[in-house]
DOMARSE-193788 format. One line per field, with one value per atom (N, C-alpha, C): residue number from 1; residue in one letter; atom name; x, y, z. Coordinates in Angstrom, 3 decimals, m for minus. Last residue first. Example, Ala and Ser with C-alpha at 12.3 -4.5 7.8 and 13.67 -1.06 7.14 Angstrom:
i	[2 2 2 1 1 1]
aa	[s s s a a a]
at	[N CA C N CA C]
x	[12.850 13.670 12.900 13.190 12.300 13.200]
y	[m2.250 m1.060 0.030 m5.690 m4.500 m3.300]
z	[7.080 7.140 7.870 7.800 7.800 7.800]
This chain:
i	[79 79 79 78 78 78 77 77 77 76 76 76 75 75 75 74 74 74 73 73 73 72 72 72 71 71 71 70 70 70 69 69 69 68 68 68 67 67 67 66 66 66 65 65 65 64 64 64 63 63 63 62 62 62 61 61 61 60 60 60 59 59 59 58 58 58 57 57 57 56 56 56 55 55 55 54 54 54 53 53 53 52 52 52 51 51 51 50 50 50 49 49 49 48 48 48 47 47 47 46 46 46 45 45 45 44 44 44 43 43 43 42 42 42 41 41 41 40 40 40 39 39 39 38 38 38 37 37 37 36 36 36 35 35 35 34 34 34 33 33 33 32 32 32 31 31 31 30 30 30 29 29 29 28 28 28 27 27 27 26 26 26 25 25 25 24 24 24 23 23 23 22 22 22 21 21 21 20 20 20 19 19 19 18 18 18 17 17 17 16 16 16 15 15 15 14 14 14 13 13 13 12 12 12 11 11 11 10 10 10 9 9 9 8 8 8 7 7 7 6 6 6 5 5 5 4 4 4 3 3 3 2 2 2 1 1 1]
aa	[i i i v v v e e e r r r a a a a a a l l l v v v g g g n n n l l l p p p i i i e e e r r r g g g d d d q q q f f f r r r l l l m m m g g g n n n g g g h h h g g g e e e l l l v v v g g g t t t y y y e e e e e e l l l e e e t t t r r r v v v e e e i i i k k k r r r g g g r r r c c c r r r i i i w w w d d d n n n e e e t t t a a a l l l a a a r r r g g g i i i g g g p p p s s s s s s v v v e e e l l l t t t y y y a a a e e e q q q i i i l l l d d d l l l t t t e e e m m m]
at	[N CA C N CA C N CA C N CA C N CA C N CA C N CA C N CA C N CA C N CA C N CA C N CA C N CA C N CA C N CA C N CA C N CA C N CA C N CA C N CA C N CA C N CA C N CA C N CA C N CA C N CA C N CA C N CA C N CA C N CA C N CA C N CA C N CA C N CA C N CA C N CA C N CA C N CA C N CA C N CA C N CA C N CA C N CA C N CA C N CA C N CA C N CA C N CA C N CA C N CA C N CA C N CA C N CA C N CA C N CA C N CA C N CA C N CA C N CA C N CA C N CA C N CA C N CA C N CA C N CA C N CA C N CA C N CA C N CA C N CA C N CA C N CA C N CA C N CA C N CA C N CA C N CA C N CA C N CA C]
x	[m80.189 m80.041 m81.321 m79.369 m80.090 m79.859 m77.827 m77.864 m78.559 m79.697 m78.763 m78.898 m80.580 m80.475 m79.462 m82.612 m81.708 m81.705 m83.788 m83.494 m82.498 m83.747 m83.381 m83.022 m84.109 m85.254 m84.964 m81.875 m82.112 m83.326 m82.139 m81.160 m81.432 m85.316 m84.361 m83.429 m85.726 m85.923 m84.883 m87.402 m86.379 m86.733 m88.047 m88.297 m87.123 m87.356 m87.712 m87.968 m86.376 m87.794 m88.281 m83.778 m83.993 m85.447 m83.560 m83.697 m84.057 m81.606 m82.407 m82.386 m81.560 m81.233 m82.155 m80.512 m81.527 m80.882 m78.772 m79.505 m80.562 m77.539 m78.464 m79.347 m77.394 m76.901 m77.971 m77.005 m77.400 m76.789 m78.330 m77.312 m77.815 m79.853 m79.284 m78.166 m80.501 m79.995 m79.351 m83.398 m82.018 m81.579 m85.306 m85.134 m83.660 m87.658 m86.556 m86.503 m88.726 m88.698 m87.474 m90.933 m89.747 m89.830 m92.141 m92.187 m90.854 m91.944 m93.243 m93.289 m89.332 m90.383 m91.703 m87.649 m87.892 m88.951 m85.300 m86.406 m86.466 m84.386 m84.329 m85.541 m82.370 m83.604 m83.420 m81.023 m80.921 m82.311 m79.301 m80.585 m80.336 m77.009 m77.349 m78.697 m76.306 m76.628 m76.986 m74.243 m74.891 m75.075 m72.831 m74.086 m74.816 m70.636 m70.408 m71.687 m71.943 m71.187 m71.018 m72.964 m73.885 m73.197 m70.575 m71.602 m72.518 m69.306 m68.709 m69.701 m71.033 m70.877 m70.325 m72.694 m71.676 m71.699 m74.581 m74.795 m73.836 m75.837 m75.329 m75.591 m75.048 m75.721 m75.027 m74.967 m74.267 m75.012 m76.190 m76.787 m76.129 m73.268 m74.725 m75.221 m70.321 m71.072 m72.565 m68.115 m69.100 m70.002 m67.359 m67.389 m68.423 m65.116 m66.356 m66.233 m63.837 m63.834 m65.165 m61.724 m63.042 m62.927 m60.066 m60.038 m61.462 m58.752 m59.984 m59.890 m56.034 m56.650 m57.949 m53.360 m54.690 m55.288 m49.979 m51.057 m52.365 m48.319 m48.027 m49.177 m48.711 m49.193 m49.075 m47.619 m47.216 m47.627 m47.465 m47.476 m47.015 m47.753 m46.523 m46.397 m50.291 m49.141 m47.826 m51.948 m51.765 m50.503 m51.753 m51.333 m51.066]
y	[152.256 153.070 152.999 148.976 150.249 150.986 146.634 147.281 148.627 144.369 145.470 146.016 141.854 142.306 143.429 139.866 141.000 141.345 137.379 137.920 139.070 134.621 136.037 136.442 131.935 132.713 134.208 130.842 130.543 131.277 131.623 132.295 132.033 132.026 131.128 131.900 133.854 133.884 132.965 134.352 133.614 133.635 136.397 136.080 135.311 137.347 135.935 135.475 139.871 139.717 138.274 139.628 139.819 139.647 136.980 138.371 138.468 134.868 135.015 136.472 133.185 134.450 134.567 129.787 130.768 132.053 127.651 128.166 129.204 127.275 126.254 126.783 130.800 129.435 128.479 134.039 133.161 131.782 136.746 135.808 135.007 139.006 138.386 137.429 141.971 140.623 140.117 143.754 143.668 142.212 144.356 144.010 143.945 144.334 145.073 144.729 142.762 142.743 143.519 142.255 142.985 143.066 139.181 140.341 141.075 137.059 137.377 138.681 136.789 136.819 137.318 139.157 137.812 137.918 141.335 141.193 139.740 142.905 141.687 141.643 145.172 145.015 143.806 145.400 145.097 144.984 146.718 146.672 146.407 144.618 145.808 145.610 142.259 143.358 144.649 141.417 140.935 142.102 142.159 142.858 142.350 140.449 141.884 142.603 138.026 138.157 139.635 138.605 138.267 138.419 139.072 140.118 139.856 136.573 137.725 138.873 135.111 134.739 135.911 137.425 136.451 136.150 139.411 138.096 137.034 142.664 141.637 140.274 145.759 144.461 143.463 148.775 147.793 146.464 150.419 150.316 149.293 151.254 151.300 151.249 150.727 150.294 150.276 151.380 150.427 149.900 154.844 153.593 152.672 157.553 156.790 155.478 160.773 159.535 158.841 162.983 162.363 161.019 165.971 164.620 164.098 167.968 167.649 166.203 170.337 169.040 168.927 172.366 172.265 170.897 171.029 171.715 171.600 169.474 170.896 171.684 167.103 167.506 169.022 166.935 165.954 166.346 168.263 169.000 168.113 167.209 166.871 167.596 168.226 168.523 168.279 167.130 168.582 168.925 164.426 164.920 166.421]
z	[122.194 123.401 124.199 120.903 120.880 122.201 118.748 120.057 119.914 116.675 116.853 118.264 114.285 115.676 115.736 112.133 112.338 113.824 112.313 110.983 111.071 114.316 114.289 112.854 114.502 114.042 113.936 115.636 114.223 113.653 118.306 117.448 115.968 119.789 119.134 118.198 122.719 121.270 120.645 125.755 125.023 123.542 128.613 127.194 126.606 131.070 130.942 129.523 131.139 131.488 131.345 130.189 131.619 132.041 127.714 128.118 129.593 125.694 126.910 127.357 122.673 123.319 124.522 122.032 122.439 122.931 121.662 120.512 120.826 124.116 123.618 122.496 124.875 124.965 124.490 126.313 125.217 125.449 128.327 127.870 126.699 128.615 129.817 129.439 127.036 126.835 128.120 127.362 127.858 127.774 124.317 125.717 126.085 121.776 122.379 123.854 118.814 120.272 120.740 116.208 116.641 118.150 114.622 115.513 115.597 112.801 113.394 114.172 111.995 110.968 111.519 114.152 113.645 112.554 115.442 114.485 114.035 118.418 117.627 116.710 120.061 119.293 118.386 123.385 121.966 121.360 126.089 125.383 123.904 127.950 127.160 126.464 129.083 129.987 129.270 126.391 127.622 128.587 124.184 124.448 125.685 124.026 124.249 124.679 123.387 124.637 124.996 120.872 121.964 123.312 119.446 119.550 120.736 119.563 120.260 120.428 117.878 119.285 120.097 115.620 116.005 117.499 115.159 114.576 115.108 114.904 115.801 115.180 113.311 113.268 114.193 115.171 114.349 114.411 116.993 115.666 114.769 118.714 118.686 117.243 117.142 118.320 118.132 115.569 115.056 116.160 115.541 116.280 115.661 114.748 114.597 115.354 114.437 115.198 114.986 112.782 112.809 113.513 112.837 113.383 113.459 110.414 111.120 111.569 110.276 110.036 110.825 109.080 109.683 109.343 109.416 108.718 109.496 111.021 110.884 110.253 113.398 112.079 111.984 115.952 114.942 113.524 118.478 117.210 116.054 120.950 120.241 118.917 121.578 122.439 121.715 119.593 119.700 120.489 120.148 118.855 118.929]
């Protein structure tokens, strides 16, 4: 934009991303977060771990932990 001088007046460019901290709930979310650290909240606990994958109604984590998808109240990617 600067090189082509497309905007003649002063401006502020703001960039945002729906990445870290965004709620996870869809099939695409689980696929995108494979190998990333996520936080999952269920009725009984909050758990943070690296998502290994999902299938058969379960989230699987690298430490061997499995959490049923139907028990997830909230989930998000964390740093």
